[in-house]
C-alpha positions as CSV (number, residue, x, y, z in Angstrom):
1,M,-21.4,-22.4,-1.5
2,A,-18.4,-20.1,-1.6
3,P,-18.9,-16.7,-3.5
4,R,-17.8,-16.6,-7.0
5,P,-14.4,-14.7,-7.1
6,L,-14.7,-11.1,-8.4
7,G,-11.9,-9.8,-10.6
8,V,-9.3,-11.1,-12.9
9,I,-6.1,-13.0,-12.3
10,T,-3.1,-10.8,-11.5
11,R,0.1,-10.9,-13.4
12,G,1.6,-12.7,-10.3
13,T,5.1,-11.2,-10.3
14,T,6.6,-10.8,-6.7
15,N,9.8,-10.8,-4.8
16,P,10.8,-11.3,-1.2
17,N,10.6,-8.0,0.8
18,R,8.8,-6.2,-2.1
19,L,6.2,-5.0,0.2
20,R,8.3,-4.3,3.2
21,R,7.7,-0.6,3.1
22,V,4.0,-0.7,3.1
23,D,3.9,-3.6,5.7
24,N,5.9,-1.4,8.1
25,W,3.7,1.5,7.4
26,I,0.6,-0.7,8.2
27,V,2.2,-1.8,11.5
28,E,2.7,1.9,12.5
29,T,-0.4,3.5,11.0
30,C,-3.0,0.8,11.2
31,G,-1.8,-1.1,14.3
32,E,-4.4,0.3,16.6
33,V,-7.2,-0.8,14.4
34,L,-5.9,-4.3,14.4
35,R,-5.2,-4.3,18.2
36,A,-8.7,-3.2,18.8
37,A,-10.3,-5.8,16.4
38,P,-12.3,-8.6,18.0
39,D,-11.0,-10.8,15.2
40,P,-7.6,-9.7,14.0
41,L,-8.0,-11.0,10.5
42,V,-6.1,-9.5,7.5
43,V,-6.4,-10.4,3.9
44,D,-3.5,-10.2,1.5
45,L,-5.6,-9.8,-1.7
46,G,-4.0,-11.0,-5.0
47,Y,-0.7,-12.2,-3.5
48,G,0.6,-13.5,-6.8
49,A,2.5,-16.5,-8.1
50,T,4.2,-17.2,-4.8
51,P,2.9,-16.7,-1.2
52,V,6.0,-14.8,0.0
53,T,4.2,-11.5,0.5
54,A,1.5,-13.1,2.7
55,V,4.1,-15.0,4.8
56,E,6.0,-11.8,5.3
57,L,2.9,-9.8,6.2
58,R,1.9,-12.2,8.7
59,A,5.3,-12.3,10.4
60,R,5.5,-8.4,10.5
61,L,2.1,-8.0,11.9
62,A,2.7,-10.7,14.5
63,A,5.8,-9.2,15.7
64,G,4.7,-5.6,15.5
65,V,1.0,-5.5,16.3
66,R,-0.3,-8.7,18.0
67,A,0.8,-12.3,18.1
68,D,-2.6,-13.8,17.3
69,I,-3.0,-12.0,14.0
70,R,-4.4,-14.1,11.2
71,V,-3.6,-13.7,7.5
72,V,-5.4,-15.2,4.7
73,G,-3.9,-14.9,1.2
74,L,-6.5,-14.7,-1.5
75,E,-6.0,-15.6,-5.2
76,I,-8.4,-16.2,-8.1
77,D,-6.2,-18.7,-9.7
78,P,-6.8,-22.1,-8.0
79,V,-3.3,-23.3,-9.1
80,R,-1.7,-20.5,-7.1
81,V,-3.8,-21.3,-4.1
82,A,-2.8,-25.0,-4.2
83,A,0.8,-24.2,-4.6
84,A,0.7,-21.9,-1.6
85,Q,-0.7,-24.5,0.8
86,P,2.7,-25.8,2.0
87,A,3.5,-22.1,3.1
88,A,0.4,-22.2,5.5
89,D,2.5,-22.6,8.5
90,P,2.8,-21.3,11.3
91,P,-0.8,-21.2,12.4
92,G,-2.5,-17.9,11.6
93,L,-1.7,-18.2,7.9
94,A,-4.0,-19.7,5.3
95,F,-4.6,-19.5,1.6
96,A,-7.9,-19.5,-0.2
97,R,-9.5,-18.7,-3.6
98,G,-11.2,-15.3,-3.7
99,G,-11.3,-11.9,-5.2
100,F,-12.8,-8.5,-4.4
101,E,-15.6,-10.3,-2.6
102,L,-13.0,-11.4,-0.1
103,A,-14.3,-15.1,-0.2
104,G,-17.1,-14.1,2.3
105,L,-14.4,-13.1,4.9
106,R,-14.9,-10.0,7.1
107,P,-11.3,-8.8,7.7
108,A,-10.2,-5.8,9.8
109,L,-7.7,-5.0,7.1
110,V,-7.1,-5.8,3.4
111,R,-3.8,-5.2,1.6
112,A,-4.2,-5.1,-2.2
113,F,-0.9,-4.4,-3.9
114,N,-0.2,-4.4,-7.6
115,V,-3.8,-5.6,-8.2
116,L,-5.6,-2.6,-9.6
117,R,-2.7,-1.6,-11.8
118,Q,-4.0,-3.8,-14.5
119,Y,-7.5,-2.4,-14.4
120,D,-8.9,0.7,-15.9
121,E,-9.0,3.8,-13.8
122,S,-12.8,3.9,-14.2
123,E,-13.0,0.6,-12.3
124,V,-11.0,1.7,-9.2
125,A,-13.9,3.3,-7.1
126,D,-16.1,0.3,-7.7
127,A,-13.3,-2.0,-6.5
128,W,-12.6,0.0,-3.5
129,A,-16.3,0.0,-2.6
130,T,-16.7,-3.7,-3.2
131,V,-13.8,-4.4,-0.8
132,T,-14.7,-1.9,2.0
133,A,-18.4,-3.0,2.0
134,R,-17.1,-6.4,3.1
135,L,-14.7,-5.3,5.8
136,A,-15.4,-5.7,9.5
137,P,-16.8,-2.5,11.1
138,G,-14.1,0.1,11.2
139,G,-11.9,-1.9,8.8
140,L,-9.4,-0.5,6.3
141,L,-8.2,-1.2,2.8
142,V,-4.6,-0.4,1.8
143,E,-4.4,-0.3,-1.9
144,G,-1.3,0.6,-4.0
145,T,1.5,-0.5,-6.2
146,C,5.3,-0.7,-6.1
147,D,8.2,-1.6,-8.5
148,E,9.5,-5.1,-8.7
149,L,12.0,-4.7,-5.9
150,G,9.8,-2.4,-3.7
151,R,12.1,0.5,-4.0
152,L,9.3,2.9,-5.2
153,A,5.7,2.7,-4.0
154,G,2.5,4.5,-3.6
155,W,-0.6,3.5,-1.8
156,V,-4.1,4.8,-0.6
157,L,-5.7,4.1,2.7
158,V,-9.4,3.5,2.2
159,D,-12.3,3.0,4.7
160,A,-16.0,2.7,4.3
161,D,-16.4,6.4,3.6
162,G,-13.7,6.4,0.8
163,P,-10.0,7.2,0.4
164,R,-8.3,8.8,3.4
165,T,-4.7,9.4,2.5
166,L,-2.1,9.0,-0.1
167,T,1.4,7.7,0.7
168,L,4.5,7.8,-1.5
169,A,7.6,6.0,-0.4
170,A,11.1,5.2,-1.8
171,R,14.3,3.7,-0.9
172,L,16.2,6.9,-0.7
173,S,19.6,5.5,-1.5
174,T,18.5,4.4,-4.9
175,M,16.2,7.3,-5.8
176,D,17.6,9.8,-8.2
177,S,14.7,12.2,-7.7
178,P,11.1,12.3,-6.4
179,A,9.9,12.5,-10.1
180,Q,10.5,8.7,-10.1
181,L,7.6,8.3,-7.7
182,A,5.2,9.2,-10.5
183,E,5.9,5.8,-12.0
184,R,4.3,4.1,-9.0
185,L,1.3,6.2,-8.2
186,P,-1.8,4.1,-7.4
187,K,-4.0,3.4,-10.4
188,A,-6.5,6.2,-9.2
189,L,-3.8,8.7,-9.9
190,I,-1.2,7.4,-12.3
191,H,-2.9,8.8,-15.3
192,R,-3.4,12.1,-13.5
193,N,0.3,13.0,-13.5
194,V,-0.3,15.8,-16.1
195,P,-0.2,19.5,-15.9
196,G,-3.4,20.8,-14.4
197,E,-3.9,17.9,-12.0
198,V,-3.1,18.3,-8.3
199,V,-0.9,15.2,-8.0
200,H,1.2,16.5,-10.8
201,D,1.7,19.7,-8.8
202,L,2.7,17.6,-5.8
203,I,5.3,15.5,-7.7
204,R,6.8,18.7,-9.2
205,A,6.9,20.5,-5.8
206,L,8.8,17.5,-4.3
207,D,11.1,17.4,-7.3
208,D,11.8,21.2,-7.0
209,A,12.5,20.9,-3.3
210,W,14.7,18.0,-3.8
211,R,16.8,20.0,-6.2
212,A,16.8,22.9,-3.9
213,A,18.1,20.7,-1.1
214,A,21.1,19.5,-3.2
215,G,23.3,21.2,-0.6
216,Y,22.4,18.5,1.9
217,A,23.4,15.6,-0.4
218,P,26.8,15.2,1.3
219,F,25.0,14.3,4.5
220,G,23.1,11.5,2.8
221,P,19.8,11.1,1.0
222,R,17.9,10.9,4.2
223,Q,18.9,14.4,5.2
224,R,18.1,15.7,1.8
225,W,14.7,14.1,1.8
226,L,13.8,15.4,5.3
227,H,14.6,18.9,4.0
228,T,12.6,18.2,0.9
229,V,9.5,17.2,2.8
230,A,9.8,20.0,5.2
231,A,10.0,22.5,2.4
232,V,6.9,21.1,0.6
233,R,5.1,21.3,3.9
234,A,6.3,24.9,4.3
235,Q,4.8,25.7,1.0
236,G,1.3,24.7,2.2
237,W,1.0,21.1,1.3
238,P,-0.7,19.4,4.3
239,V,1.9,16.7,4.9
240,L,1.0,14.3,7.7
241,H,3.0,12.5,10.5
242,R,6.2,13.6,12.0
243,P,9.9,13.5,10.6
244,R,10.3,10.0,12.1
245,R,8.2,8.7,9.3
246,W,9.7,11.0,6.7
247,R,13.2,9.6,7.6
248,L,12.0,6.3,6.1
249,G,11.4,7.8,2.7
250,E,7.8,8.4,3.1
251,V,5.4,11.3,2.5
252,T,1.7,11.1,3.3
253,L,-1.0,13.6,2.6
254,P,-4.8,13.6,3.2
255,W,-6.7,12.4,0.1
256,P,-8.5,15.6,-0.5
257,A,-5.2,17.4,-1.1
258,V,-4.4,15.1,-4.2
259,A,-7.7,13.9,-5.3
260,P,-8.6,14.3,-9.1
């Protein structure tokens, strides 16, 4: 008998390419874990009212990581699962009913986006623990949120030992200032964007550095963002990765640097 799905039905809203930023980050940052996995199984947890994000995830991972990648989209709502079945093509893509228990699967990676946003902050740690306990050895959870078009996003990389990193990402051409990133902090942090909390200090540091880098605006938002992230790192924030990732509108920090 299949395990009873754990969780509540998501709101279901989604759009094509909404998760492109996080998918490309997964290819770059988690690719080695998937390449080394005996079973390259990935779960798209809570894919929503249409299967488009799962279809896109499978295509991006197959092109950027390994061709034999398998993606299973899980939803609690059986109506959504039934509606997604025609999209279960090519081979390597499937849909099933499931929640945080992962329908008994043992994936190498789980992507859960815009799922915990509707939960209480106090439920986040248990949800992370439930999912990571069911991963394959060395498996990863990428949990976060984004706006409806995927222009602003934030996510946490989690493993069996807990959260590892926080990433904030934006489409720079449509971002007025880094303060907008606060709207899409992951659930574990979104209520912490208040004075006295470290993540509030981070957002403010990014915003201050963005304003200070206004002189680079004529060269485009990418150059302005590069100087913004470099300035924040020079202030002592432990920014990870190289400018090649920053150029994409990303900034990633170790979780201890932002943890509540």
